[in-house]
ROVEXMAR-238651 format. One record per atom (N, C-alpha, C): residue number from 1; atom name; x, y, z. Coordinates in steps of 0.1 Angstrom, whole numbers. Layout:
SITE   n atom    xx    yy    zz
SITE NUM   CA     X     Y     Z
...
END
This chain:
SITE   n atom    xx    yy    zz
SITE   1    N     7   -11     5
SITE   1   CA    -1    -1     1
SITE   1    C    11    14    -2
SITE   2    N     5    24    -5
SITE   2   CA    13    33   -10
SITE   2    C     9    44     0
SITE   3    N    21    57     2
SITE   3   CA    18    67     9
SITE   3    C    13    76     1
SITE   4    N     2    85     2
SITE   4   CA    -2    94    -7
SITE   4    C    -2   107     2
SITE   5    N     7   120    -2
SITE   5   CA     0   131     4
SITE   5    C    -1   144    -5
SITE   6    N   -11   148    -2
SITE   6   CA   -17   159   -10
SITE   6    C    -9   174    -6
SITE   7    N    -6   182    -9
SITE   7   CA     1   194   -11
SITE   7    C   -12   202   -16
SITE   8    N   -20   211    -8
SITE   8   CA   -27   221   -12
SITE   8    C   -24   236    -2
SITE   9    N   -31   248   -13
SITE   9   CA   -29   256    -8
SITE   9    C   -15   260    -3
SITE  10    N    -3   258    -2
SITE  10   CA     7   257     2
SITE  10    C     9   274     5
SITE  11    N     7   284    12
SITE  11   CA    12   297     9
SITE  11    C    24   301    16
SITE  12    N    33   292    28
SITE  12   CA    46   294    34
SITE  12    C    50   284    35
SITE  13    N    62   282    39
SITE  13   CA    72   274    42
SITE  13    C    64   267    52
SITE  14    N    59   274    65
SITE  14   CA    52   266    74
SITE  14    C    43   258    71
SITE  15    N    34   262    60
SITE  15   CA    23   258    51
SITE  15    C    31   242    47
SITE  16    N    37   244    42
SITE  16   CA    43   229    35
SITE  16    C    51   225    43
SITE  17    N    56   222    58
SITE  17   CA    60   215    68
SITE  17    C    48   210    75
SITE  18    N    39   214    73
SITE  18   CA    28   218    82
SITE  18    C    22   199    76
SITE  19    N    19   206    64
SITE  19   CA     9   195    56
SITE  19    C    16   180    49
SITE  20    N    27   182    51
SITE  20   CA    37   169    48
SITE  20    C    44   162    57
SITE  21    N    42   171    69
SITE  21   CA    43   160    80
SITE  21    C    32   152    85
SITE  22    N    22   160    81
SITE  22   CA     8   151    85
SITE  22    C     4   143    72
SITE  23    N     5   148    66
SITE  23   CA     4   141    50
SITE  23    C    12   124    48
SITE  24    N    26   125    54
SITE  24   CA    33   120    56
SITE  24    C    34   108    72
SITE  25    N    26   115    78
SITE  25   CA    31   108    93
SITE  25    C    45   110    95
SITE  26    N    50   122    94
SITE  26   CA    65   118    96
SITE  26    C    65   118   116
SITE  27    N    76   118   119
SITE  27   CA    78   114   135
SITE  27    C    81   127   141
SITE  28    N    76   125   151
SITE  28   CA    82   138   158
SITE  28    C    91   144   166
SITE  29    N   101   138   159
SITE  29   CA   113   145   154
SITE  29    C   118   151   145
SITE  30    N   109   154   136
SITE  30   CA   108   161   122
SITE  30    C   110   172   126
SITE  31    N   122   179   125
SITE  31   CA   128   197   130
SITE  31    C   124   203   122
SITE  32    N   116   201   109
SITE  32   CA   108   215   103
SITE  32    C   122   221    98
SITE  33    N   131   216    91
SITE  33   CA   137   224    81
SITE  33    C   146   218    73
SITE  34    N   154   218    59
SITE  34   CA   157   211    48
SITE  34    C   168   201    52
SITE  35    N   173   198    60
SITE  35   CA   185   184    66
SITE  35    C   175   177    72
SITE  36    N   166   182    77
SITE  36   CA   153   171    89
SITE  36    C   149   167    80
SITE  37    N   138   172    64
SITE  37   CA   132   170    56
SITE  37    C   137   162    47
SITE  38    N   153   160    44
SITE  38   CA   157   152    37
SITE  38    C   161   137    42
SITE  39    N   170   140    54
SITE  39   CA   168   126    66
SITE  39    C   155   120    69
SITE  40    N   140   123    68
SITE  40   CA   129   120    71
SITE  40    C   127   109    61
SITE  41    N   126   117    47
SITE  41   CA   117   113    33
SITE  41    C   128   102    32
SITE  42    N   142   104    33
SITE  42   CA   151    92    31
SITE  42    C   149    82    37
SITE  43    N   148    82    52
SITE  43   CA   149    71    56
SITE  43    C   137    62    68
SITE  44    N   129    76    70
SITE  44   CA   119    74    79
SITE  44    C   104    74    75
SITE  45    N   104    77    62
SITE  45   CA    93    70    56
SITE  45    C    89    55    48
SITE  46    N    84    51    50
SITE  46   CA    81    35    42
SITE  46    C    76    37    31
SITE  47    N    79    31    19
SITE  47   CA    71    33     9
SITE  47    C    64    21     4
SITE  48    N    57    23   -12
SITE  48   CA    60    36   -20
SITE  48    C    54    50   -14
SITE  49    N    56    58   -22
SITE  49   CA    55    72   -13
SITE  49    C    50    79   -27
SITE  50    N    39    88   -29
SITE  50   CA    31    96   -38
SITE  50    C    32   108   -29
SITE  51    N    37   118   -33
SITE  51   CA    33   133   -32
SITE  51    C    30   137   -45
SITE  52    N    16   146   -42
SITE  52   CA     8   155   -50
SITE  52    C    10   172   -46
SITE  53    N    18   175   -51
SITE  53   CA    19   193   -50
SITE  53    C     9   199   -58
SITE  54    N    -2   203   -55
SITE  54   CA   -15   209   -63
SITE  54    C   -10   227   -67
SITE  55    N   -15   230   -75
SITE  55   CA   -10   248   -76
SITE  55    C     4   249   -73
SITE  56    N    12   239   -75
SITE  56   CA    25   244   -73
SITE  56    C    35   256   -77
SITE  57    N    26   267   -91
SITE  57   CA    31   274   -97
SITE  57    C    25   290   -90
SITE  58    N    14   287   -84
SITE  58   CA     9   292   -67
SITE  58    C    14   295   -58
SITE  59    N    20   283   -54
SITE  59   CA    28   282   -42
SITE  59    C    46   286   -44
SITE  60    N    48   281   -58
SITE  60   CA    63   291   -58
SITE  60    C    62   304   -58
SITE  61    N    50   312   -60
SITE  61   CA    49   328   -61
SITE  61    C    50   331   -46
SITE  62    N    42   321   -35
SITE  62   CA    37   325   -26
SITE  62    C    50   325   -12
SITE  63    N    57   308   -16
SITE  63   CA    66   302    -3
SITE  63    C    82   318   -14
SITE  64    N    81   320   -24
SITE  64   CA    94   323   -31
SITE  64    C   100   313   -36
SITE  65    N   103   319   -50
SITE  65   CA   110   311   -61
SITE  65    C   123   304   -48
SITE  66    N   131   308   -45
SITE  66   CA   143   301   -41
SITE  66    C   140   293   -31
SITE  67    N   129   294   -24
SITE  67   CA   126   281   -12
SITE  67    C   121   272   -21
SITE  68    N   109   278   -29
SITE  68   CA   103   264   -34
SITE  68    C   109   260   -41
SITE  69    N   121   263   -54
SITE  69   CA   132   259   -58
SITE  69    C   139   247   -46
SITE  70    N   144   255   -36
SITE  70   CA   152   247   -26
SITE  70    C   144   231   -28
SITE  71    N   132   234   -19
SITE  71   CA   120   222   -19
SITE  71    C   120   216   -26
SITE  72    N   117   219   -41
SITE  72   CA   115   212   -52
SITE  72    C   132   200   -51
SITE  73    N   142   207   -49
SITE  73   CA   158   199   -53
SITE  73    C   156   189   -37
SITE  74    N   149   192   -28
SITE  74   CA   151   183   -20
SITE  74    C   144   170   -24
SITE  75    N   131   169   -27
SITE  75   CA   118   163   -34
SITE  75    C   129   154   -41
SITE  76    N   131   164   -53
SITE  76   CA   140   152   -66
SITE  76    C   153   147   -62
SITE  77    N   162   152   -53
SITE  77   CA   174   142   -45
SITE  77    C   167   132   -44
SITE  78    N   155   133   -35
SITE  78   CA   148   117   -24
SITE  78    C   146   113   -37
SITE  79    N   137   114   -45
SITE  79   CA   134   101   -58
SITE  79    C   145   101   -64
SITE  80    N   157   108   -67
SITE  80   CA   170    98   -73
SITE  80    C   175    85   -64
SITE  81    N   168    90   -50
SITE  81   CA   178    82   -47
SITE  81    C   171    71   -40
SITE  82    N   153    69   -41
SITE  82   CA   152    62   -37
SITE  82    C   134    53   -48
SITE  83    N   139    44   -53
SITE  83   CA   128    40   -67
SITE  83    C   116    42   -64
SITE  84    N   109    38   -49
SITE  84   CA    97    42   -46
SITE  84    C    89    51   -41
SITE  85    N    99    62   -49
SITE  85   CA    92    78   -43
SITE  85    C    90    87   -55
SITE  86    N    78    91   -54
SITE  86   CA    74    97   -67
SITE  86    C    71   115   -65
SITE  87    N    73   123   -70
SITE  87   CA    66   138   -67
SITE  87    C    62   144   -81
SITE  88    N    48   147   -77
SITE  88   CA    39   154   -89
SITE  88    C    36   165   -86
SITE  89    N    44   174   -97
SITE  89   CA    38   189   -96
SITE  89    C    31   196  -106
SITE  90    N    15   198   -94
SITE  90   CA     5   201  -108
SITE  90    C     9   220  -107
SITE  91    N    10   223  -118
SITE  91   CA    13   237  -124
SITE  91    C    -5   239  -127
SITE  92    N    -5   253  -117
SITE  92   CA   -17   256  -121
SITE  92    C   -18   266  -111
END
């Protein structure tokens, strides 16, 4: 059974961390920073994992291009290291 996480109306970095922590049931020690995100997604979440980020274009504007690009870099990095991890960015 796969774990599915839907990210919707992400307007801030705090929104992103809150939604991904709840959606993927990240452990309580998740530190809500980029290093902790990478560690948890790489090691603490059993797969297969599917993340659907709806309205990613709007989120990029809301959270800021640099922050959005950094978050998606982390997600892409995890996809490269795990065969059972997928991220879908909904452009809208």
